[in-house]
VOVODREN-781126 format. One record per residue (C-alpha): residue number from 1; x, y, z. Coordinates in steps of 0.2 Angstrom, whole numbers, always signed. Layout:
residues N
@nr: NUM c1: X c2: Y c3: Z
...
END
This chain:
residues 492
@nr: 1 c1: +18 c2: +133 c3: +14
@nr: 2 c1: -1 c2: +130 c3: +17
@nr: 3 c1: -6 c2: +113 c3: +10
@nr: 4 c1: -23 c2: +105 c3: +9
@nr: 5 c1: -23 c2: +86 c3: +6
@nr: 6 c1: -39 c2: +80 c3: -2
@nr: 7 c1: -46 c2: +63 c3: -5
@nr: 8 c1: -61 c2: +52 c3: -2
@nr: 9 c1: -50 c2: +39 c3: +6
@nr: 10 c1: -44 c2: +43 c3: +24
@nr: 11 c1: -45 c2: +37 c3: +42
@nr: 12 c1: -55 c2: +28 c3: +49
@nr: 13 c1: -54 c2: +19 c3: +32
@nr: 14 c1: -39 c2: +8 c3: +30
@nr: 15 c1: -28 c2: +7 c3: +15
@nr: 16 c1: -12 c2: +12 c3: +6
@nr: 17 c1: -18 c2: +29 c3: +1
@nr: 18 c1: -24 c2: +33 c3: +18
@nr: 19 c1: -8 c2: +28 c3: +26
@nr: 20 c1: +2 c2: +38 c3: +13
@nr: 21 c1: -8 c2: +54 c3: +16
@nr: 22 c1: -7 c2: +53 c3: +34
@nr: 23 c1: +12 c2: +50 c3: +35
@nr: 24 c1: +16 c2: +63 c3: +22
@nr: 25 c1: +6 c2: +76 c3: +31
@nr: 26 c1: +15 c2: +71 c3: +48
@nr: 27 c1: +32 c2: +74 c3: +40
@nr: 28 c1: +26 c2: +90 c3: +32
@nr: 29 c1: +20 c2: +96 c3: +49
@nr: 30 c1: +37 c2: +92 c3: +56
@nr: 31 c1: +45 c2: +103 c3: +43
@nr: 32 c1: +35 c2: +118 c3: +48
@nr: 33 c1: +22 c2: +118 c3: +35
@nr: 34 c1: +3 c2: +121 c3: +37
@nr: 35 c1: -6 c2: +105 c3: +32
@nr: 36 c1: -25 c2: +100 c3: +33
@nr: 37 c1: -35 c2: +85 c3: +26
@nr: 38 c1: -51 c2: +87 c3: +17
@nr: 39 c1: -62 c2: +71 c3: +15
@nr: 40 c1: -80 c2: +66 c3: +17
@nr: 41 c1: -89 c2: +60 c3: +33
@nr: 42 c1: -88 c2: +42 c3: +40
@nr: 43 c1: -103 c2: +37 c3: +50
@nr: 44 c1: -101 c2: +47 c3: +66
@nr: 45 c1: -85 c2: +54 c3: +61
@nr: 46 c1: -90 c2: +72 c3: +56
@nr: 47 c1: -85 c2: +90 c3: +57
@nr: 48 c1: -67 c2: +95 c3: +62
@nr: 49 c1: -55 c2: +83 c3: +70
@nr: 50 c1: -38 c2: +84 c3: +76
@nr: 51 c1: -26 c2: +70 c3: +75
@nr: 52 c1: -7 c2: +67 c3: +80
@nr: 53 c1: +3 c2: +83 c3: +80
@nr: 54 c1: -12 c2: +94 c3: +77
@nr: 55 c1: -16 c2: +87 c3: +60
@nr: 56 c1: -33 c2: +95 c3: +56
@nr: 57 c1: -45 c2: +85 c3: +47
@nr: 58 c1: -62 c2: +91 c3: +39
@nr: 59 c1: -75 c2: +78 c3: +38
@nr: 60 c1: -87 c2: +86 c3: +26
@nr: 61 c1: -105 c2: +82 c3: +28
@nr: 62 c1: -106 c2: +73 c3: +11
@nr: 63 c1: -114 c2: +56 c3: +9
@nr: 64 c1: -104 c2: +42 c3: +0
@nr: 65 c1: -111 c2: +37 c3: -17
@nr: 66 c1: -101 c2: +21 c3: -21
@nr: 67 c1: -85 c2: +12 c3: -15
@nr: 68 c1: -81 c2: +26 c3: -2
@nr: 69 c1: -82 c2: +40 c3: -15
@nr: 70 c1: -95 c2: +54 c3: -16
@nr: 71 c1: -106 c2: +57 c3: -30
@nr: 72 c1: -97 c2: +68 c3: -44
@nr: 73 c1: -109 c2: +83 c3: -44
@nr: 74 c1: -95 c2: +96 c3: -49
@nr: 75 c1: -105 c2: +110 c3: -43
@nr: 76 c1: -115 c2: +105 c3: -27
@nr: 77 c1: -99 c2: +104 c3: -15
@nr: 78 c1: -92 c2: +121 c3: -21
@nr: 79 c1: -98 c2: +131 c3: -6
@nr: 80 c1: -90 c2: +119 c3: +6
@nr: 81 c1: -74 c2: +117 c3: -2
@nr: 82 c1: -72 c2: +135 c3: -6
@nr: 83 c1: -75 c2: +140 c3: +12
@nr: 84 c1: -62 c2: +128 c3: +19
@nr: 85 c1: -49 c2: +133 c3: +6
@nr: 86 c1: -51 c2: +152 c3: +10
@nr: 87 c1: -53 c2: +150 c3: +29
@nr: 88 c1: -37 c2: +140 c3: +30
@nr: 89 c1: -28 c2: +152 c3: +17
@nr: 90 c1: -22 c2: +137 c3: +7
@nr: 91 c1: -9 c2: +139 c3: -6
@nr: 92 c1: -8 c2: +121 c3: -13
@nr: 93 c1: -21 c2: +109 c3: -16
@nr: 94 c1: -14 c2: +91 c3: -16
@nr: 95 c1: -27 c2: +78 c3: -22
@nr: 96 c1: -24 c2: +59 c3: -21
@nr: 97 c1: -32 c2: +44 c3: -30
@nr: 98 c1: -40 c2: +44 c3: -47
@nr: 99 c1: -55 c2: +35 c3: -39
@nr: 100 c1: -59 c2: +50 c3: -28
@nr: 101 c1: -73 c2: +62 c3: -34
@nr: 102 c1: -69 c2: +74 c3: -21
@nr: 103 c1: -51 c2: +75 c3: -26
@nr: 104 c1: -56 c2: +79 c3: -44
@nr: 105 c1: -68 c2: +93 c3: -39
@nr: 106 c1: -55 c2: +101 c3: -27
@nr: 107 c1: -43 c2: +102 c3: -42
@nr: 108 c1: -55 c2: +111 c3: -52
@nr: 109 c1: -61 c2: +123 c3: -38
@nr: 110 c1: -43 c2: +126 c3: -32
@nr: 111 c1: -38 c2: +130 c3: -50
@nr: 112 c1: -52 c2: +143 c3: -52
@nr: 113 c1: -47 c2: +151 c3: -35
@nr: 114 c1: -30 c2: +154 c3: -42
@nr: 115 c1: -21 c2: +140 c3: -31
@nr: 116 c1: -8 c2: +128 c3: -36
@nr: 117 c1: -13 c2: +110 c3: -38
@nr: 118 c1: -4 c2: +94 c3: -37
@nr: 119 c1: -11 c2: +76 c3: -40
@nr: 120 c1: -4 c2: +60 c3: -34
@nr: 121 c1: -10 c2: +44 c3: -44
@nr: 122 c1: -9 c2: +28 c3: -34
@nr: 123 c1: -17 c2: +16 c3: -46
@nr: 124 c1: -15 c2: +8 c3: -63
@nr: 125 c1: -29 c2: +8 c3: -76
@nr: 126 c1: -32 c2: -2 c3: -92
@nr: 127 c1: -38 c2: +5 c3: -109
@nr: 128 c1: -51 c2: -8 c3: -114
@nr: 129 c1: -66 c2: -9 c3: -102
@nr: 130 c1: -79 c2: +4 c3: -100
@nr: 131 c1: -75 c2: +9 c3: -83
@nr: 132 c1: -57 c2: +12 c3: -87
@nr: 133 c1: -62 c2: +22 c3: -103
@nr: 134 c1: -73 c2: +34 c3: -92
@nr: 135 c1: -60 c2: +36 c3: -78
@nr: 136 c1: -46 c2: +39 c3: -91
@nr: 137 c1: -56 c2: +53 c3: -99
@nr: 138 c1: -61 c2: +61 c3: -83
@nr: 139 c1: -42 c2: +60 c3: -77
@nr: 140 c1: -37 c2: +67 c3: -94
@nr: 141 c1: -49 c2: +82 c3: -92
@nr: 142 c1: -43 c2: +86 c3: -74
@nr: 143 c1: -24 c2: +83 c3: -76
@nr: 144 c1: -25 c2: +96 c3: -90
@nr: 145 c1: -27 c2: +110 c3: -78
@nr: 146 c1: -16 c2: +103 c3: -64
@nr: 147 c1: +1 c2: +111 c3: -60
@nr: 148 c1: +10 c2: +95 c3: -57
@nr: 149 c1: +7 c2: +76 c3: -56
@nr: 150 c1: +16 c2: +63 c3: -45
@nr: 151 c1: +16 c2: +44 c3: -48
@nr: 152 c1: +22 c2: +31 c3: -36
@nr: 153 c1: +32 c2: +21 c3: -49
@nr: 154 c1: +39 c2: +22 c3: -66
@nr: 155 c1: +26 c2: +10 c3: -73
@nr: 156 c1: +13 c2: +21 c3: -65
@nr: 157 c1: +21 c2: +36 c3: -74
@nr: 158 c1: +20 c2: +28 c3: -91
@nr: 159 c1: +2 c2: +23 c3: -88
@nr: 160 c1: -3 c2: +40 c3: -83
@nr: 161 c1: +6 c2: +49 c3: -97
@nr: 162 c1: -2 c2: +37 c3: -109
@nr: 163 c1: -20 c2: +37 c3: -103
@nr: 164 c1: -21 c2: +55 c3: -97
@nr: 165 c1: -10 c2: +62 c3: -111
@nr: 166 c1: +0 c2: +72 c3: -98
@nr: 167 c1: +16 c2: +80 c3: -104
@nr: 168 c1: +30 c2: +69 c3: -96
@nr: 169 c1: +39 c2: +85 c3: -90
@nr: 170 c1: +24 c2: +88 c3: -78
@nr: 171 c1: +25 c2: +70 c3: -70
@nr: 172 c1: +37 c2: +65 c3: -56
@nr: 173 c1: +40 c2: +48 c3: -48
@nr: 174 c1: +40 c2: +48 c3: -29
@nr: 175 c1: +37 c2: +31 c3: -21
@nr: 176 c1: +28 c2: +27 c3: -5
@nr: 177 c1: +38 c2: +23 c3: +11
@nr: 178 c1: +36 c2: +14 c3: +26
@nr: 179 c1: +40 c2: +17 c3: +45
@nr: 180 c1: +53 c2: +4 c3: +48
@nr: 181 c1: +55 c2: +10 c3: +66
@nr: 182 c1: +37 c2: +4 c3: +68
@nr: 183 c1: +38 c2: -12 c3: +57
@nr: 184 c1: +52 c2: -20 c3: +66
@nr: 185 c1: +54 c2: -39 c3: +66
@nr: 186 c1: +50 c2: -50 c3: +81
@nr: 187 c1: +55 c2: -68 c3: +77
@nr: 188 c1: +50 c2: -73 c3: +95
@nr: 189 c1: +31 c2: -71 c3: +89
@nr: 190 c1: +33 c2: -85 c3: +76
@nr: 191 c1: +28 c2: -102 c3: +81
@nr: 192 c1: +42 c2: -114 c3: +87
@nr: 193 c1: +33 c2: -130 c3: +85
@nr: 194 c1: +37 c2: -132 c3: +66
@nr: 195 c1: +21 c2: -123 c3: +60
@nr: 196 c1: +24 c2: -111 c3: +46
@nr: 197 c1: +12 c2: -96 c3: +44
@nr: 198 c1: +8 c2: -88 c3: +27
@nr: 199 c1: +1 c2: -70 c3: +29
@nr: 200 c1: -10 c2: -61 c3: +17
@nr: 201 c1: -15 c2: -43 c3: +21
@nr: 202 c1: -25 c2: -33 c3: +9
@nr: 203 c1: -43 c2: -28 c3: +4
@nr: 204 c1: -53 c2: -43 c3: -1
@nr: 205 c1: -58 c2: -37 c3: -18
@nr: 206 c1: -56 c2: -43 c3: -35
@nr: 207 c1: -41 c2: -32 c3: -41
@nr: 208 c1: -31 c2: -39 c3: -26
@nr: 209 c1: -32 c2: -56 c3: -34
@nr: 210 c1: -42 c2: -64 c3: -20
@nr: 211 c1: -49 c2: -77 c3: -32
@nr: 212 c1: -31 c2: -83 c3: -35
@nr: 213 c1: -29 c2: -84 c3: -16
@nr: 214 c1: -45 c2: -94 c3: -15
@nr: 215 c1: -38 c2: -107 c3: -28
@nr: 216 c1: -21 c2: -108 c3: -20
@nr: 217 c1: -27 c2: -112 c3: -2
@nr: 218 c1: -34 c2: -129 c3: -4
@nr: 219 c1: -18 c2: -135 c3: -12
@nr: 220 c1: -10 c2: -134 c3: +5
@nr: 221 c1: -23 c2: -146 c3: +13
@nr: 222 c1: -10 c2: -160 c3: +13
@nr: 223 c1: +3 c2: -150 c3: +22
@nr: 224 c1: -3 c2: -149 c3: +40
@nr: 225 c1: +12 c2: -138 c3: +45
@nr: 226 c1: +6 c2: -123 c3: +34
@nr: 227 c1: -6 c2: -111 c3: +41
@nr: 228 c1: -14 c2: -95 c3: +32
@nr: 229 c1: -18 c2: -79 c3: +41
@nr: 230 c1: -29 c2: -67 c3: +31
@nr: 231 c1: -30 c2: -49 c3: +37
@nr: 232 c1: -42 c2: -38 c3: +28
@nr: 233 c1: -61 c2: -37 c3: +24
@nr: 234 c1: -71 c2: -34 c3: +8
@nr: 235 c1: -84 c2: -43 c3: -4
@nr: 236 c1: -72 c2: -57 c3: -7
@nr: 237 c1: -72 c2: -63 c3: +11
@nr: 238 c1: -87 c2: -74 c3: +8
@nr: 239 c1: -77 c2: -83 c3: -6
@nr: 240 c1: -63 c2: -87 c3: +6
@nr: 241 c1: -75 c2: -93 c3: +20
@nr: 242 c1: -83 c2: -105 c3: +7
@nr: 243 c1: -66 c2: -112 c3: +2
@nr: 244 c1: -61 c2: -114 c3: +20
@nr: 245 c1: -77 c2: -124 c3: +23
@nr: 246 c1: -76 c2: -135 c3: +7
@nr: 247 c1: -57 c2: -139 c3: +11
@nr: 248 c1: -61 c2: -143 c3: +29
@nr: 249 c1: -46 c2: -131 c3: +34
@nr: 250 c1: -55 c2: -121 c3: +48
@nr: 251 c1: -41 c2: -124 c3: +60
@nr: 252 c1: -28 c2: -118 c3: +47
@nr: 253 c1: -35 c2: -103 c3: +38
@nr: 254 c1: -38 c2: -89 c3: +50
@nr: 255 c1: -48 c2: -74 c3: +43
@nr: 256 c1: -45 c2: -60 c3: +55
@nr: 257 c1: -55 c2: -46 c3: +46
@nr: 258 c1: -52 c2: -28 c3: +45
@nr: 259 c1: -39 c2: -21 c3: +58
@nr: 260 c1: -32 c2: -4 c3: +61
@nr: 261 c1: -16 c2: -1 c3: +52
@nr: 262 c1: -7 c2: +0 c3: +69
@nr: 263 c1: -11 c2: -18 c3: +72
@nr: 264 c1: -5 c2: -25 c3: +56
@nr: 265 c1: +12 c2: -27 c3: +62
@nr: 266 c1: +6 c2: -39 c3: +76
@nr: 267 c1: +0 c2: -51 c3: +63
@nr: 268 c1: +15 c2: -49 c3: +51
@nr: 269 c1: +28 c2: -53 c3: +64
@nr: 270 c1: +19 c2: -70 c3: +67
@nr: 271 c1: +22 c2: -75 c3: +49
@nr: 272 c1: +36 c2: -83 c3: +40
@nr: 273 c1: +30 c2: -79 c3: +22
@nr: 274 c1: +19 c2: -65 c3: +15
@nr: 275 c1: +9 c2: -68 c3: -1
@nr: 276 c1: +2 c2: -54 c3: -13
@nr: 277 c1: -9 c2: -60 c3: -27
@nr: 278 c1: -14 c2: -43 c3: -34
@nr: 279 c1: -19 c2: -41 c3: -52
@nr: 280 c1: -14 c2: -23 c3: -54
@nr: 281 c1: -3 c2: -12 c3: -43
@nr: 282 c1: +6 c2: +4 c3: -45
@nr: 283 c1: +15 c2: +2 c3: -29
@nr: 284 c1: +11 c2: -11 c3: -15
@nr: 285 c1: +14 c2: -4 c3: +2
@nr: 286 c1: +10 c2: -21 c3: +10
@nr: 287 c1: +25 c2: -30 c3: +3
@nr: 288 c1: +37 c2: -17 c3: +9
@nr: 289 c1: +29 c2: -18 c3: +27
@nr: 290 c1: +31 c2: -37 c3: +26
@nr: 291 c1: +49 c2: -36 c3: +20
@nr: 292 c1: +53 c2: -23 c3: +34
@nr: 293 c1: +46 c2: -36 c3: +47
@nr: 294 c1: +58 c2: -49 c3: +40
@nr: 295 c1: +45 c2: -60 c3: +30
@nr: 296 c1: +49 c2: -69 c3: +14
@nr: 297 c1: +38 c2: -60 c3: +1
@nr: 298 c1: +30 c2: -69 c3: -14
@nr: 299 c1: +21 c2: -58 c3: -25
@nr: 300 c1: +14 c2: -57 c3: -43
@nr: 301 c1: +24 c2: -48 c3: -56
@nr: 302 c1: +11 c2: -35 c3: -61
@nr: 303 c1: +12 c2: -16 c3: -63
@nr: 304 c1: +26 c2: -7 c3: -52
@nr: 305 c1: +29 c2: -22 c3: -40
@nr: 306 c1: +45 c2: -27 c3: -49
@nr: 307 c1: +52 c2: -10 c3: -45
@nr: 308 c1: +48 c2: -10 c3: -26
@nr: 309 c1: +60 c2: -23 c3: -19
@nr: 310 c1: +77 c2: -30 c3: -24
@nr: 311 c1: +77 c2: -48 c3: -30
@nr: 312 c1: +84 c2: -55 c3: -14
@nr: 313 c1: +69 c2: -49 c3: -4
@nr: 314 c1: +55 c2: -55 c3: -16
@nr: 315 c1: +50 c2: -70 c3: -26
@nr: 316 c1: +40 c2: -64 c3: -41
@nr: 317 c1: +27 c2: -75 c3: -50
@nr: 318 c1: +15 c2: -73 c3: -64
@nr: 319 c1: -3 c2: -69 c3: -59
@nr: 320 c1: -8 c2: -87 c3: -61
@nr: 321 c1: -13 c2: -100 c3: -48
@nr: 322 c1: +1 c2: -113 c3: -54
@nr: 323 c1: +15 c2: -99 c3: -54
@nr: 324 c1: +10 c2: -92 c3: -37
@nr: 325 c1: +9 c2: -110 c3: -29
@nr: 326 c1: +26 c2: -114 c3: -36
@nr: 327 c1: +33 c2: -97 c3: -28
@nr: 328 c1: +26 c2: -102 c3: -11
@nr: 329 c1: +34 c2: -119 c3: -12
@nr: 330 c1: +50 c2: -111 c3: -16
@nr: 331 c1: +49 c2: -100 c3: -1
@nr: 332 c1: +44 c2: -115 c3: +10
@nr: 333 c1: +58 c2: -125 c3: +4
@nr: 334 c1: +70 c2: -111 c3: +7
@nr: 335 c1: +63 c2: -109 c3: +25
@nr: 336 c1: +64 c2: -127 c3: +29
@nr: 337 c1: +82 c2: -128 c3: +22
@nr: 338 c1: +87 c2: -113 c3: +33
@nr: 339 c1: +79 c2: -122 c3: +48
@nr: 340 c1: +88 c2: -138 c3: +44
@nr: 341 c1: +105 c2: -130 c3: +43
@nr: 342 c1: +101 c2: -120 c3: +59
@nr: 343 c1: +96 c2: -136 c3: +68
@nr: 344 c1: +111 c2: -146 c3: +61
@nr: 345 c1: +123 c2: -132 c3: +67
@nr: 346 c1: +115 c2: -133 c3: +84
@nr: 347 c1: +117 c2: -151 c3: +85
@nr: 348 c1: +135 c2: -150 c3: +80
@nr: 349 c1: +138 c2: -137 c3: +94
@nr: 350 c1: +131 c2: -148 c3: +107
@nr: 351 c1: +142 c2: -163 c3: +101
@nr: 352 c1: +159 c2: -167 c3: +107
@nr: 353 c1: +171 c2: -177 c3: +95
@nr: 354 c1: +179 c2: -191 c3: +102
@nr: 355 c1: +193 c2: -199 c3: +93
@nr: 356 c1: +195 c2: -200 c3: +74
@nr: 357 c1: +183 c2: -203 c3: +60
@nr: 358 c1: +166 c2: -196 c3: +57
@nr: 359 c1: +158 c2: -203 c3: +73
@nr: 360 c1: +151 c2: -190 c3: +85
@nr: 361 c1: +148 c2: -196 c3: +103
@nr: 362 c1: +138 c2: -187 c3: +116
@nr: 363 c1: +142 c2: -186 c3: +135
@nr: 364 c1: +131 c2: -198 c3: +145
@nr: 365 c1: +123 c2: -184 c3: +155
@nr: 366 c1: +111 c2: -170 c3: +149
@nr: 367 c1: +117 c2: -169 c3: +131
@nr: 368 c1: +110 c2: -186 c3: +127
@nr: 369 c1: +92 c2: -180 c3: +130
@nr: 370 c1: +97 c2: -164 c3: +120
@nr: 371 c1: +103 c2: -175 c3: +105
@nr: 372 c1: +87 c2: -185 c3: +106
@nr: 373 c1: +76 c2: -170 c3: +105
@nr: 374 c1: +85 c2: -162 c3: +91
@nr: 375 c1: +85 c2: -179 c3: +81
@nr: 376 c1: +66 c2: -179 c3: +83
@nr: 377 c1: +64 c2: -161 c3: +77
@nr: 378 c1: +75 c2: -165 c3: +62
@nr: 379 c1: +65 c2: -181 c3: +58
@nr: 380 c1: +48 c2: -171 c3: +59
@nr: 381 c1: +55 c2: -158 c3: +47
@nr: 382 c1: +61 c2: -171 c3: +35
@nr: 383 c1: +44 c2: -179 c3: +35
@nr: 384 c1: +36 c2: -162 c3: +32
@nr: 385 c1: +48 c2: -159 c3: +17
@nr: 386 c1: +43 c2: -176 c3: +10
@nr: 387 c1: +25 c2: -171 c3: +9
@nr: 388 c1: +28 c2: -157 c3: -3
@nr: 389 c1: +19 c2: -160 c3: -20
@nr: 390 c1: +31 c2: -151 c3: -32
@nr: 391 c1: +28 c2: -149 c3: -51
@nr: 392 c1: +42 c2: -152 c3: -63
@nr: 393 c1: +45 c2: -133 c3: -66
@nr: 394 c1: +45 c2: -130 c3: -48
@nr: 395 c1: +57 c2: -144 c3: -45
@nr: 396 c1: +69 c2: -138 c3: -58
@nr: 397 c1: +68 c2: -120 c3: -50
@nr: 398 c1: +72 c2: -127 c3: -33
@nr: 399 c1: +87 c2: -136 c3: -39
@nr: 400 c1: +95 c2: -120 c3: -45
@nr: 401 c1: +90 c2: -107 c3: -32
@nr: 402 c1: +84 c2: -116 c3: -16
@nr: 403 c1: +102 c2: -115 c3: -9
@nr: 404 c1: +100 c2: -96 c3: -8
@nr: 405 c1: +100 c2: -90 c3: +10
@nr: 406 c1: +86 c2: -81 c3: +19
@nr: 407 c1: +92 c2: -64 c3: +25
@nr: 408 c1: +91 c2: -61 c3: +44
@nr: 409 c1: +74 c2: -52 c3: +48
@nr: 410 c1: +84 c2: -37 c3: +55
@nr: 411 c1: +95 c2: -36 c3: +40
@nr: 412 c1: +79 c2: -35 c3: +29
@nr: 413 c1: +73 c2: -21 c3: +40
@nr: 414 c1: +89 c2: -12 c3: +37
@nr: 415 c1: +88 c2: -14 c3: +19
@nr: 416 c1: +70 c2: -8 c3: +18
@nr: 417 c1: +75 c2: +7 c3: +28
@nr: 418 c1: +89 c2: +12 c3: +16
@nr: 419 c1: +77 c2: +11 c3: +1
@nr: 420 c1: +62 c2: +19 c3: +8
@nr: 421 c1: +60 c2: +32 c3: +22
@nr: 422 c1: +48 c2: +47 c3: +24
@nr: 423 c1: +61 c2: +60 c3: +26
@nr: 424 c1: +67 c2: +57 c3: +8
@nr: 425 c1: +49 c2: +56 c3: +1
@nr: 426 c1: +45 c2: +72 c3: +10
@nr: 427 c1: +60 c2: +81 c3: +3
@nr: 428 c1: +56 c2: +76 c3: -15
@nr: 429 c1: +38 c2: +82 c3: -13
@nr: 430 c1: +44 c2: +98 c3: -6
@nr: 431 c1: +54 c2: +101 c3: -22
@nr: 432 c1: +38 c2: +98 c3: -32
@nr: 433 c1: +29 c2: +111 c3: -21
@nr: 434 c1: +43 c2: +124 c3: -23
@nr: 435 c1: +44 c2: +122 c3: -41
@nr: 436 c1: +25 c2: +125 c3: -44
@nr: 437 c1: +25 c2: +140 c3: -33
@nr: 438 c1: +37 c2: +148 c3: -45
@nr: 439 c1: +25 c2: +146 c3: -59
@nr: 440 c1: +14 c2: +161 c3: -65
@nr: 441 c1: -4 c2: +160 c3: -60
@nr: 442 c1: -16 c2: +153 c3: -73
@nr: 443 c1: -30 c2: +164 c3: -81
@nr: 444 c1: -48 c2: +158 c3: -83
@nr: 445 c1: -44 c2: +157 c3: -102
@nr: 446 c1: -29 c2: +146 c3: -99
@nr: 447 c1: -39 c2: +134 c3: -88
@nr: 448 c1: -53 c2: +133 c3: -101
@nr: 449 c1: -41 c2: +130 c3: -114
@nr: 450 c1: -32 c2: +116 c3: -104
@nr: 451 c1: -49 c2: +107 c3: -103
@nr: 452 c1: -51 c2: +107 c3: -122
@nr: 453 c1: -36 c2: +95 c3: -122
@nr: 454 c1: -49 c2: +81 c3: -118
@nr: 455 c1: -59 c2: +85 c3: -133
@nr: 456 c1: -75 c2: +86 c3: -123
@nr: 457 c1: -83 c2: +102 c3: -127
@nr: 458 c1: -98 c2: +101 c3: -115
@nr: 459 c1: -86 c2: +101 c3: -100
@nr: 460 c1: -83 c2: +120 c3: -104
@nr: 461 c1: -101 c2: +123 c3: -99
@nr: 462 c1: -99 c2: +115 c3: -82
@nr: 463 c1: -83 c2: +124 c3: -78
@nr: 464 c1: -91 c2: +140 c3: -83
@nr: 465 c1: -105 c2: +137 c3: -71
@nr: 466 c1: -93 c2: +133 c3: -57
@nr: 467 c1: -83 c2: +149 c3: -61
@nr: 468 c1: -100 c2: +159 c3: -61
@nr: 469 c1: -105 c2: +151 c3: -44
@nr: 470 c1: -88 c2: +155 c3: -36
@nr: 471 c1: -91 c2: +173 c3: -42
@nr: 472 c1: -108 c2: +173 c3: -34
@nr: 473 c1: -101 c2: +166 c3: -18
@nr: 474 c1: -88 c2: +180 c3: -18
@nr: 475 c1: -101 c2: +193 c3: -20
@nr: 476 c1: -112 c2: +187 c3: -6
@nr: 477 c1: -98 c2: +182 c3: +6
@nr: 478 c1: -81 c2: +190 c3: +1
@nr: 479 c1: -66 c2: +180 c3: +5
@nr: 480 c1: -57 c2: +195 c3: +13
@nr: 481 c1: -71 c2: +196 c3: +26
@nr: 482 c1: -72 c2: +178 c3: +30
@nr: 483 c1: -66 c2: +173 c3: +47
@nr: 484 c1: -48 c2: +164 c3: +46
@nr: 485 c1: -45 c2: +148 c3: +55
@nr: 486 c1: -35 c2: +149 c3: +71
@nr: 487 c1: -17 c2: +142 c3: +70
@nr: 488 c1: -12 c2: +126 c3: +80
@nr: 489 c1: +2 c2: +131 c3: +92
@nr: 490 c1: +18 c2: +123 c3: +86
@nr: 491 c1: +30 c2: +114 c3: +97
@nr: 492 c1: +49 c2: +119 c3: +96
END
């Protein structure tokens, strides 16, 4: 099959949608499909580029309007998109993200050209605020003509069916995945001086709950053994820097900034705990990558997050400062208990019982110094535990569940690999492609009727204009005479 992935969000931009598109395209290429990417230009990144395994990317010369999305003109980008789809002899247009204007326009143009269309929704929306109402109405119009829709969680499916009024039979649930062969644990990168690293990796924007994170960080001022590593960038970075200055925690809050996705693991393996404070998520790739690296995950219970990881790999909290703080304390207590037991076992292994009773005597040679060092380490950790300021609810929670053991980081990686892998995701996506390829083509009347589903009659005028423009372009530059793109040589 010949597939065109379309979205405003792709490399060099960094995020979950970009990573999903790239990995899915790579797996489809390995399964002998033709795959190209269609997106807008990023600064000097223009024209046609080739990525790993010959993945062809069209960076169209379209300026960004807002938040990495192009201006939704409906008709102005028709010549460019039509030219790419015909030159590459595309059969399926696969659009990603409800925030992408380019994705919505490609669905319309692909439908009018007689191509099959698929849309993957990566986000959740509300129903009350003005922006959500507008986005939901646009999504309702576009998904009326789409061949099939994919959501990344069951909560996301319910949300899409409700806000876009899509028949549930046309919606499938296919989650994201993570490359567990790349996100492998490396406990040797963690500090061994008693310092505990808490990692936060996300876009620093409102919907990621950065305001909650900014309120939580100062609460750990009296815990000198706790350090925060913040990976990512965005408009809320200024807030975090202000909080760091006010709390006088410059040496314990490291703001790394935006990094390439290939370098995210370098920061994850340094951490013991990963915290996610999102206010809305259909599916959170970051917590899966953190779990694959063996970190304890503390996350807000929003959207599809409760579906992502099993209970023994995640601590769920409410999207409130107090609840997230208690969840972090729970993870810290588990971690310190685990270290205490490990140190005690190490102490017992180095001891040699002499006679009866409970007394343990050490040889007079090198084990004496070893015993002294271990006792000092245990004393420091006991003092660290005594510094915890735990609320009443947190103390009750600790009493019941702090005895739970922390899984070995490599066992966590194996668990995640068994739950999510790109081979399985690709097979399920292929089934969607095969299903829609068997459907009969839609007529112009059928497409126009599907847009009436949104009860916005003026949209028919815009769609008719796009259709007439496509007919005009076909007249002055017939598709059958258009030069076809050369195929990238495949490796056996």
